C-alpha positions as CSV (number, residue, x, y, z in Angstrom):
1,X,0.1,0.3,-0.2
2,X,1.1,3.0,-1.0
3,X,1.6,6.1,1.7
4,X,2.4,9.6,1.9
5,X,5.8,11.1,2.0
6,X,6.8,12.9,4.4
7,X,8.4,16.2,3.0
8,X,12.3,16.7,2.4
9,X,11.4,20.0,5.0
10,X,9.4,18.4,7.8
11,X,11.5,15.8,8.3
12,X,13.8,16.7,11.0
13,X,10.2,18.6,12.9
14,X,8.6,15.4,12.6
15,X,10.8,13.6,14.6
16,X,11.0,15.8,17.2
17,X,8.8,15.6,20.9
18,X,6.2,18.1,20.5
19,X,5.8,18.4,24.2
20,X,8.1,21.4,24.3
21,X,6.9,23.0,21.6
22,X,5.0,26.6,21.7
23,X,1.3,26.7,20.6
24,X,2.2,28.4,17.8
25,X,4.7,25.5,16.4
26,X,2.5,22.2,16.9
27,X,0.0,24.9,14.7
28,X,2.3,25.0,12.3
29,X,3.7,21.2,13.3
30,X,-0.6,20.4,12.2
31,X,-0.6,22.6,9.3
32,X,3.0,21.1,7.8
33,X,1.5,17.2,8.5
34,X,-2.0,18.5,6.7
35,X,-0.2,19.9,3.8
36,X,1.8,17.2,2.8
37,X,-1.4,14.3,3.0
38,X,-3.1,17.2,0.4
39,X,0.1,17.5,-2.0
40,X,-0.5,13.5,-1.5
41,X,-3.8,13.7,-2.7
42,X,-3.3,16.1,-5.2
43,X,-0.4,14.3,-6.7
44,X,-2.1,10.7,-6.5
45,X,-4.9,12.1,-8.0
46,X,-3.2,13.5,-11.3
47,X,-0.2,11.3,-11.8
48,X,2.6,13.9,-10.8
49,X,4.3,11.8,-7.9
50,X,7.2,12.5,-9.8
51,X,7.1,16.1,-10.7
52,X,9.8,18.2,-9.2
53,X,8.2,21.5,-10.3
54,X,10.1,24.4,-11.0
55,X,12.1,27.4,-8.8
56,X,13.8,26.1,-6.2
57,X,13.4,22.6,-7.5
58,X,11.8,19.7,-5.3
59,X,12.0,21.5,-1.7
60,X,10.1,24.1,-3.4
61,X,7.6,22.2,-5.0
62,X,6.6,19.6,-2.1
63,X,6.4,22.8,-0.1
64,X,4.5,24.7,-3.0
65,X,1.8,21.6,-3.3
66,X,1.2,20.6,0.6
67,X,0.9,24.2,1.5
68,X,-1.9,24.9,-0.7
69,X,-4.4,22.8,1.6
70,X,-4.7,20.7,-1.6
71,X,-6.0,23.5,-3.6
72,X,-3.2,25.5,-6.3
73,X,-4.8,27.6,-8.6
74,X,-2.6,26.4,-11.8
75,X,-4.3,26.7,-14.8
76,X,-1.8,28.2,-17.4
77,X,-4.4,31.2,-18.7
78,X,-5.5,33.7,-16.7
79,X,-9.4,32.4,-17.5
80,X,-8.1,29.3,-16.6
81,X,-7.3,30.7,-13.2
82,X,-10.9,32.2,-13.1
83,X,-12.5,28.9,-14.0
84,X,-10.9,27.2,-11.1
85,X,-11.3,29.8,-9.1
86,X,-15.2,30.4,-10.0
87,X,-15.7,26.8,-9.5
88,X,-13.7,26.4,-5.8
89,X,-15.0,29.6,-4.7
90,X,-18.9,28.0,-5.6
91,X,-18.3,24.7,-4.1
92,X,-16.4,26.2,-0.6
93,X,-19.1,26.7,2.2
94,X,-19.1,31.0,3.0
95,X,-21.5,33.5,3.5
96,X,-19.7,36.6,1.5
97,X,-22.4,38.1,-0.2
98,X,-18.9,38.2,-3.1
99,X,-19.5,34.0,-3.2
100,X,-23.4,34.9,-3.5
101,X,-23.2,37.6,-6.3
102,X,-20.6,34.4,-8.0
103,X,-23.9,32.1,-7.4
104,X,-25.4,33.8,-8.6
105,X,-24.1,34.7,-12.5
106,X,-23.4,31.0,-11.9
107,X,-27.1,30.3,-11.8
108,X,-25.8,29.1,-8.6
109,X,-28.9,26.8,-5.7
110,X,-31.1,29.6,-4.1
111,X,-31.5,28.4,-1.3
112,X,-27.5,28.4,-1.0
113,X,-27.9,32.2,-2.4
114,X,-31.0,33.7,-0.1
115,X,-28.9,32.1,3.0
116,X,-25.9,34.2,1.9
117,X,-28.5,37.1,1.1
118,X,-30.2,37.2,4.8
119,X,-26.6,36.8,6.2
120,X,-25.6,40.4,4.5
121,X,-29.0,42.0,5.0
122,X,-28.5,41.2,8.6
123,X,-25.0,43.6,8.7
124,X,-26.3,46.3,6.1
125,X,-29.3,46.9,8.1
126,X,-28.0,47.1,11.5
127,X,-25.0,49.1,10.5
128,X,-22.2,46.9,11.3
129,X,-19.2,48.3,10.6
130,X,-17.8,47.4,7.1
131,X,-21.4,46.8,5.7
132,X,-20.0,49.0,3.4
133,X,-18.0,46.6,2.0
134,X,-21.0,44.3,2.2
135,X,-23.9,46.3,0.1
136,X,-21.1,46.6,-2.9
137,X,-21.2,43.0,-4.1
138,X,-25.2,43.7,-3.2
139,X,-25.9,46.5,-5.2
140,X,-24.2,44.3,-8.6
141,X,-25.7,41.8,-8.0
142,X,-29.6,43.9,-8.0
143,X,-27.9,45.9,-11.4
144,X,-27.4,42.7,-12.7
145,X,-29.7,40.4,-11.8
146,X,-32.6,41.6,-10.1
147,X,-35.3,39.6,-10.3
148,X,-33.0,36.1,-11.0
149,X,-31.9,33.5,-8.9
150,X,-34.3,34.0,-5.9
151,X,-37.8,34.6,-4.3
152,X,-39.0,38.6,-5.3
153,X,-39.4,39.2,-1.8
154,X,-36.0,38.8,-1.4
155,X,-35.3,41.4,-3.7
156,X,-37.3,43.2,-2.1
157,X,-35.8,43.6,1.2
158,X,-32.7,43.9,-1.0
159,X,-34.0,47.1,-2.9
160,X,-35.2,47.8,0.6
161,X,-32.3,47.5,2.2
162,X,-29.6,49.5,-0.6
163,X,-32.6,52.4,-0.1
164,X,-32.3,52.4,3.6
165,X,-28.6,52.3,4.3
166,X,-26.7,55.5,5.5
167,X,-23.8,56.6,2.6
168,X,-22.3,58.9,4.9
169,X,-21.2,61.0,8.1
170,X,-23.8,63.9,6.7
171,X,-26.8,61.4,7.0
172,X,-28.7,60.5,10.2
173,X,-27.2,57.9,12.0
174,X,-25.8,56.9,15.3
175,X,-24.1,53.0,14.3
176,X,-20.3,52.1,15.0
177,X,-20.1,52.3,11.0
178,X,-16.1,53.4,10.1
179,X,-16.1,56.1,7.4
180,X,-12.1,57.5,7.9
181,X,-10.1,55.2,6.6
182,X,-8.9,55.1,3.2
183,X,-10.6,51.7,2.0
184,X,-13.4,52.8,3.7
185,X,-14.5,56.3,2.1
186,X,-13.7,54.4,-1.3
187,X,-16.4,51.8,-0.5
188,X,-19.2,54.6,0.6
189,X,-18.1,56.6,-1.8
190,X,-18.6,54.4,-4.7
191,X,-21.7,52.9,-3.4
192,X,-23.0,55.6,-2.8
193,X,-22.6,56.8,-6.4
194,X,-24.2,53.3,-7.8
195,X,-27.1,53.4,-5.2
196,X,-28.2,56.8,-6.4
197,X,-27.4,55.8,-10.1
198,X,-29.3,52.7,-9.6
199,X,-32.8,54.7,-8.0
200,X,-32.4,58.0,-9.5
201,X,-36.4,59.2,-9.3
202,X,-36.5,57.4,-5.3
203,X,-36.1,59.3,-2.2
204,X,-34.1,57.3,0.2
205,X,-35.9,57.4,3.0
206,X,-32.5,58.1,5.6
207,X,-31.4,61.1,4.0
208,X,-34.4,62.8,1.9
209,X,-32.5,63.1,-0.5
210,X,-33.4,61.4,-4.3
211,X,-31.3,59.1,-5.7
212,X,-29.8,61.4,-8.2
213,X,-28.8,64.0,-5.4
214,X,-26.8,61.0,-4.0
215,X,-25.5,60.1,-7.3
216,X,-24.0,63.2,-7.9
217,X,-22.6,63.8,-3.7
218,X,-20.5,60.0,-4.4
219,X,-19.1,62.0,-7.8
220,X,-17.8,64.9,-7.3
221,X,-16.3,62.4,-4.1
222,X,-15.4,60.0,-6.0
223,X,-13.1,62.1,-8.0
224,X,-11.8,64.1,-4.5
225,X,-10.6,60.4,-3.5
226,X,-9.3,59.5,-7.2
227,X,-7.5,63.1,-7.6
228,X,-5.9,62.2,-4.0
229,X,-4.9,58.6,-4.9
230,X,-3.5,59.9,-8.2
231,X,-1.4,62.6,-6.8
232,X,0.0,61.1,-3.5
233,X,-0.5,57.5,-4.5
234,X,-2.6,54.9,-1.8
235,X,-1.5,55.7,2.3
236,X,-2.1,51.4,2.9
237,X,0.4,51.0,0.0
238,X,0.7,46.5,-0.3
239,X,-1.8,45.9,2.4
240,X,-2.8,42.2,2.3
241,X,-6.4,43.6,4.1
242,X,-6.9,46.4,2.5
243,X,-6.2,46.3,-1.2
244,X,-8.4,43.7,-1.2
245,X,-11.3,45.7,-0.1
246,X,-10.0,48.5,-1.9
247,X,-10.5,46.2,-5.1
248,X,-13.6,45.5,-3.8
249,X,-15.0,48.8,-4.5
250,X,-12.2,49.3,-7.6
251,X,-14.8,46.1,-8.9
252,X,-17.5,47.1,-8.5
253,X,-16.5,50.8,-10.4
254,X,-15.0,49.6,-12.8
255,X,-18.0,46.7,-13.1
256,X,-20.6,49.1,-13.5
257,X,-20.4,52.5,-13.3
258,X,-22.7,54.4,-15.9
259,X,-19.7,57.6,-16.2
260,X,-17.2,56.2,-18.3
261,X,-14.3,58.4,-16.9
262,X,-14.6,57.8,-13.3
263,X,-14.6,53.6,-15.3
264,X,-11.4,54.7,-16.6
265,X,-10.1,55.8,-13.7
266,X,-10.8,52.5,-11.4
267,X,-9.8,50.6,-14.0
268,X,-6.5,52.3,-14.2
269,X,-6.1,52.3,-10.8
270,X,-6.4,48.0,-10.2
271,X,-4.1,47.8,-12.9
272,X,-1.5,50.0,-10.4
273,X,-2.3,47.8,-7.5
274,X,-1.6,44.5,-10.0
275,X,1.3,46.0,-10.8
276,X,2.3,46.9,-7.2
277,X,1.2,42.6,-6.2
278,X,3.4,41.2,-9.0
279,X,7.0,43.0,-7.7
280,X,5.7,42.5,-3.9
281,X,4.7,39.0,-4.9
282,X,6.7,34.9,-4.1
283,X,4.5,32.9,-6.3
284,X,1.2,34.1,-6.2
285,X,1.7,35.8,-2.4
286,X,2.2,38.8,-1.5
287,X,4.6,39.8,1.4
288,X,7.1,42.9,1.7
289,X,6.3,46.1,3.4
290,X,2.8,47.8,3.6
291,X,0.8,50.6,4.8
292,X,-1.7,48.7,7.1
293,X,-1.4,45.2,8.4
294,X,-2.6,43.4,11.1
295,X,-1.0,40.2,12.8
296,X,-2.8,37.8,11.5
297,X,-1.4,38.5,7.9
298,X,1.6,39.0,9.1
299,X,1.8,34.4,10.1
300,X,-1.2,34.1,8.1
301,X,1.6,33.0,4.8
302,X,-1.6,32.8,1.9
303,X,-4.6,33.0,3.7
304,X,-5.1,36.3,2.7
305,X,-7.8,38.1,0.8
306,X,-4.6,40.1,-1.3
307,X,-3.2,36.2,-0.9
308,X,-6.5,34.9,-2.9
309,X,-6.6,37.7,-5.4
310,X,-2.5,37.0,-6.2
311,X,-3.2,33.1,-7.0
312,X,-6.2,33.8,-9.4
313,X,-3.5,36.3,-11.5
314,X,-0.3,34.5,-10.9
315,X,-1.3,31.1,-10.5
316,X,-0.4,30.2,-6.9
317,X,-1.7,29.1,-3.0
318,X,-5.6,28.6,-2.9
319,X,-6.9,28.7,0.7
320,X,-10.5,28.9,0.9
321,X,-12.5,31.1,3.4
322,X,-10.7,35.0,1.8
323,X,-12.6,35.0,-1.4
324,X,-14.4,38.6,-1.3
325,X,-12.1,40.7,-3.6
326,X,-11.4,37.0,-5.6
327,X,-14.6,36.1,-6.4
328,X,-14.6,39.4,-7.9
329,X,-12.1,39.6,-9.9
330,X,-13.2,36.4,-10.7
331,X,-16.7,37.2,-12.5
332,X,-15.2,40.8,-13.9
333,X,-13.4,40.4,-17.7
334,X,-10.5,42.2,-15.6
335,X,-6.9,41.2,-16.9
336,X,-4.2,42.9,-15.5
337,X,-1.3,45.0,-17.2
338,X,0.3,42.3,-19.2
339,X,3.8,42.8,-17.0
340,X,2.5,41.7,-14.4
341,X,3.5,38.3,-15.1
342,X,7.6,39.1,-15.5
343,X,7.7,42.1,-12.4
344,X,6.0,38.6,-10.7
345,X,8.3,36.1,-11.1
346,X,11.2,37.6,-12.7
347,X,11.1,36.3,-16.7
348,X,14.1,34.5,-16.2
349,X,16.5,37.2,-15.0
350,X,18.9,37.0,-11.5
351,X,16.5,39.1,-9.7
352,X,14.9,43.0,-10.0
353,X,15.4,46.3,-8.0
354,X,12.4,48.3,-7.7
355,X,11.4,51.8,-6.7
356,X,9.2,54.2,-5.8
357,X,6.6,55.9,-3.4
358,X,3.3,55.5,-2.5
359,X,0.9,57.8,0.7
360,X,0.7,60.9,2.0
361,X,2.9,63.8,0.1
362,X,4.6,60.8,-0.9
363,X,6.1,60.0,2.7
364,X,6.1,56.4,2.0
365,X,8.8,55.5,-0.1
366,X,9.4,51.7,-1.0
367,X,12.3,49.6,-2.2
368,X,12.6,45.6,-2.9
369,X,15.3,43.7,-4.1
370,X,14.0,40.6,-5.2
371,X,15.2,37.1,-6.9
372,X,13.3,34.1,-7.3
373,X,14.6,32.4,-4.4
374,X,13.8,35.2,-1.3
375,X,13.1,39.2,-2.1
376,X,13.5,42.4,0.3
377,X,11.3,44.6,0.7
378,X,11.0,48.1,2.8
379,X,9.5,51.6,3.1
380,X,12.2,54.3,4.1
381,X,12.9,57.5,5.8
382,X,8.8,57.0,6.8
383,X,7.7,58.7,9.5
384,X,11.1,58.4,11.5
385,X,10.8,58.3,15.5
386,X,7.3,58.7,14.9
387,X,4.9,56.3,17.1
388,X,3.3,53.4,14.7
389,X,0.6,51.6,14.0
390,X,0.5,49.7,11.5
391,X,3.2,50.3,9.3
392,X,5.4,46.9,7.8
393,X,8.5,48.4,8.1
394,X,10.5,45.6,6.2
395,X,11.0,42.1,5.6
396,X,12.0,39.1,3.6
397,X,10.1,36.3,1.9
398,X,12.0,33.4,1.4
399,X,9.8,31.1,-1.6
400,X,10.3,28.0,-1.0
401,X,8.6,27.8,2.1
402,X,5.3,29.8,2.1
403,X,5.6,30.7,5.8
404,X,9.1,31.6,6.2
405,X,9.4,35.2,6.5
406,X,11.8,36.9,8.8
407,X,11.8,41.0,9.8
408,X,12.1,43.2,13.0
409,X,9.9,45.5,14.8
410,X,9.7,47.1,18.4
411,X,6.9,46.2,20.0
412,X,4.0,47.9,20.6
413,X,2.8,46.4,23.9
414,X,4.5,43.2,25.7
415,X,1.2,41.2,25.4
416,X,1.5,38.7,22.6
417,X,-1.4,38.1,20.8
418,X,-3.1,41.7,21.8
419,X,-4.5,44.1,20.5
420,X,-2.5,46.9,19.9
421,X,-1.5,49.2,17.2
422,X,1.4,48.8,17.1
423,X,1.2,45.1,18.8
424,X,3.9,42.7,19.7
425,X,4.6,42.0,16.3
426,X,2.7,43.6,14.0
427,X,4.6,46.8,13.7
428,X,6.5,49.2,15.4
429,X,6.3,51.2,18.7
430,X,8.9,53.8,17.9
431,X,9.1,54.1,14.2
432,X,12.5,53.2,13.5
433,X,15.2,54.9,10.6
434,X,15.0,52.7,7.3
435,X,17.2,53.3,4.2
436,X,18.4,50.3,1.6
437,X,20.6,49.9,-0.8
438,X,20.8,47.1,-2.9
439,X,19.8,43.9,-1.1
440,X,21.0,45.9,2.2
441,X,18.2,47.4,4.5
442,X,19.3,49.6,7.7
443,X,17.2,50.2,11.1
444,X,17.6,52.5,13.3
445,X,16.0,52.6,16.0
446,X,15.7,55.2,19.3
447,X,13.4,53.7,21.4
448,X,13.8,56.7,24.2
449,X,12.3,59.3,21.8
450,X,8.4,58.8,23.9
451,X,8.8,57.2,27.5
452,X,8.0,53.9,25.6
453,X,7.8,51.1,28.3
454,X,9.3,48.5,25.6
455,X,12.7,48.6,26.1
456,X,13.9,46.0,23.2
457,X,13.4,45.3,19.4
458,X,13.6,41.8,18.4
459,X,13.3,39.7,15.2
460,X,11.2,36.5,13.9
461,X,12.8,34.2,12.6
462,X,10.6,30.9,11.9
463,X,13.9,28.7,12.8
464,X,11.8,24.8,12.7
465,X,10.3,26.2,9.3
466,X,14.2,26.7,7.4
467,X,16.7,24.8,6.6
468,X,19.0,26.7,8.6
469,X,19.4,29.3,11.2
470,X,22.8,29.9,12.7
471,X,22.9,32.2,15.4
472,X,27.1,33.8,15.5
473,X,27.5,36.0,17.9
474,X,25.5,39.4,15.9
475,X,24.8,37.6,13.1
476,X,21.7,35.5,12.8
477,X,21.9,33.6,9.4
478,X,18.8,31.7,8.0
479,X,18.6,29.5,4.3
480,X,15.4,28.1,3.5
481,X,15.8,26.1,-0.1
482,X,18.2,28.3,-2.2
483,X,17.4,31.5,-0.3
484,X,18.9,33.4,1.8
485,X,19.1,35.9,4.8
486,X,21.6,37.1,7.1
487,X,20.3,39.6,10.3
488,X,22.8,41.8,12.3
489,X,21.7,43.6,15.1
490,X,24.3,46.0,17.0
491,X,23.5,44.6,20.6
492,X,23.7,40.7,21.8
493,X,20.9,38.4,20.1
494,X,19.4,36.8,22.9
495,X,17.4,33.6,21.8
496,X,13.8,33.3,24.0
497,X,13.6,29.5,25.1
498,X,9.3,29.8,26.6
499,X,7.0,31.6,25.2
500,X,4.9,31.2,21.6
501,X,7.8,32.7,19.9
502,X,10.1,29.9,22.1
503,X,13.3,29.5,19.6
504,X,11.4,32.3,17.0
505,X,12.3,35.4,18.4
506,X,15.2,37.3,18.9
507,X,15.4,40.2,21.6
508,X,18.4,43.0,21.0
509,X,18.2,44.8,24.7
510,X,19.0,48.6,23.8
511,X,17.7,51.6,23.9
512,X,19.1,52.7,20.3
513,X,20.0,50.2,18.3
514,X,20.8,48.8,14.8
515,X,19.2,45.9,12.9
516,X,21.3,45.0,9.1
517,X,18.7,42.7,6.9
518,X,20.3,41.2,3.7
519,X,19.0,38.9,1.5
520,X,20.6,36.5,-1.2
521,X,20.5,33.2,-2.8
522,X,22.4,30.4,-4.3
523,X,21.4,32.5,-7.8
524,X,22.6,35.8,-6.9
525,X,25.1,34.7,-3.8
526,X,26.6,31.2,-4.6
527,X,26.7,29.0,-1.5
528,X,25.7,29.6,1.9
529,X,28.6,29.3,3.1
530,X,29.4,32.0,0.5
531,X,26.6,34.4,1.4
532,X,27.7,34.5,5.1
533,X,31.7,35.6,3.6
534,X,29.6,38.5,1.9
535,X,27.6,39.8,4.3
536,X,30.4,39.9,7.5
537,X,32.5,41.3,5.1
538,X,29.7,44.6,5.3
539,X,31.5,45.4,8.9
540,X,29.1,46.5,9.7
541,X,29.0,49.0,13.5
542,X,26.8,51.5,15.2
543,X,27.7,54.9,16.5
544,X,24.7,54.3,19.5
545,X,25.1,58.0,20.0
546,X,24.9,59.3,16.8
547,X,22.5,56.9,16.5
548,X,23.8,55.7,13.1
549,X,24.4,52.5,11.5
550,X,27.4,52.1,8.5
551,X,28.6,49.4,6.4
552,X,31.2,48.5,4.0
553,X,29.5,48.3,0.1
554,X,32.7,47.4,-1.8
555,X,34.1,50.9,-1.7
556,X,31.9,52.8,-0.2
557,X,31.1,53.6,3.1
558,X,27.5,53.0,3.6
559,X,25.5,54.5,6.7
560,X,21.9,54.9,7.7
561,X,21.6,58.0,10.1
562,X,18.6,58.9,12.4
563,X,18.6,62.4,11.3
564,X,19.7,62.3,7.9
565,X,18.8,58.8,6.1
566,X,21.1,57.0,3.8
567,X,24.5,58.4,3.4
568,X,27.7,57.5,0.8
569,X,31.0,58.7,2.1
570,X,29.4,60.6,4.1
571,X,27.0,62.0,1.6
572,X,23.1,62.2,1.5
573,X,21.8,60.1,-1.2
574,X,17.9,61.1,-1.9
575,X,15.5,58.2,-3.1
576,X,14.9,58.6,-6.6
577,X,12.1,58.5,-8.1
578,X,9.9,60.7,-6.6
579,X,7.0,58.6,-9.0
580,X,3.7,56.5,-8.1
581,X,4.3,54.8,-10.9
582,X,7.2,52.0,-9.7
583,X,10.2,52.1,-11.8
584,X,12.4,48.8,-12.4
585,X,15.3,47.0,-13.4
586,X,16.2,43.4,-13.7
587,X,20.0,42.4,-13.3
588,X,21.7,45.9,-12.2
589,X,20.4,47.7,-14.9
590,X,18.8,51.6,-14.6
591,X,16.1,51.4,-13.1
592,X,12.5,52.4,-15.2
593,X,8.9,53.3,-15.1
594,X,7.1,50.3,-15.5
595,X,4.6,50.7,-18.9
596,X,0.8,49.9,-18.3
């Protein structure tokens, strides 16, 4: 009888006793075992037991196949992957109205659509937080499918809910809906515009305004929102939780808008989001610096809503239950720009570097170094020294395992899995100075600026998922497959031996601290030993009093200065280009604007 093999990346872990492991690692063990079984079943069903796959070879193929929990969107074309996604979303349980819209379009079972619609109406009528997200696909459903798929009485309830909704702050209401963030404001404006256009002659009872009045008010608001984003970029850059919410509004507006100009602006921003997502994705999994994130996304690997969108766009791991934006993508006619595939998988090149800006007054200066096996992403010069919120400033992601990523932060609180913004791992209590040059990022912390009670910085390194994790003095070297990472801390590293992150967390106890992050791969640096030698040759030095972290880059002396930013041989290096359009170059070529 054939038995599922133990994947190469599981063997050393499955042989260990589980009794001393943390809760986090026990969950990872269980997930890995389930993934390996799913991989075996999927390969046995398709006759692919001997297939090793592209990229880092067998290790990478095993990890990618296993991590998909038996669900991999691997169609050769976008239309094939969209069809796969539609079939899986229809078959998987779920209550999102995006799934309800898909079922309406696919002629799904009436009782399931009715259940989803009633569930959605409860949140909209109750004006729950995020009701603005739910009403968008509901309006789309009305505009495209009213009178079909479900009973007339329920469609009448949908009509009543759309007319009775509170569409902005200037309308009566005492509820918990959140209007203020970039993504919420946009969703409210799209919903108001399309609701007003759907019922232009009706008087909306909550506001006392006609639909036509709502439509024109929202048209002006959408104009201002787009003008801001087109000038400054997105404040919630690369957000694995909020890009999908933007896409809820954008896909709905692009599909339903009677205004050709608004439709075109929506399409242009969708294109931009897909280009940025392609840049900051590894094997269909979005990663990297983010303007807003939560711990649940940092530890989720591919199990995010943006991950589902990227799996449809590029092929990759599909995790059920994250389909809200992906469902709208799958039922739409939208096609990402042709440039995305090469930016995502490098098109045979060894490495890619990219730079661009996002955020209010373009205050998020984003830098990327990417190989097929590892990626370093950072936001430079963003709110240096300020109290943090939800900004994820820098990280390295390995391609060979979807959960293998490493980053550094200053805890916003000491409560593990707390709800703070910032939290224990998400964002920073005090934002560091971040500088990046090539495959090296430097972080300089001054924890005494705001009297923050947490007086250490720390690194997350998932040692149990890595092929190598070597602590060597102030260096921490990591390898997974052909991807490499090196972290250096200005203070001695303390590896935690107890608690939830036992063996995964390294602390540096110093109020003023410098960290270096170095990314590499077998293709760009040779062997792991060669990479470690190259990292040591950077010879980092930290001046705590002057808050300056220096290192060597060939014949040049580089430094991250807390007050002055990146210095080369003592002279400032301005960030360039100051463009919201990503500029990218392969294999050391000059950066050029990505055309899309």
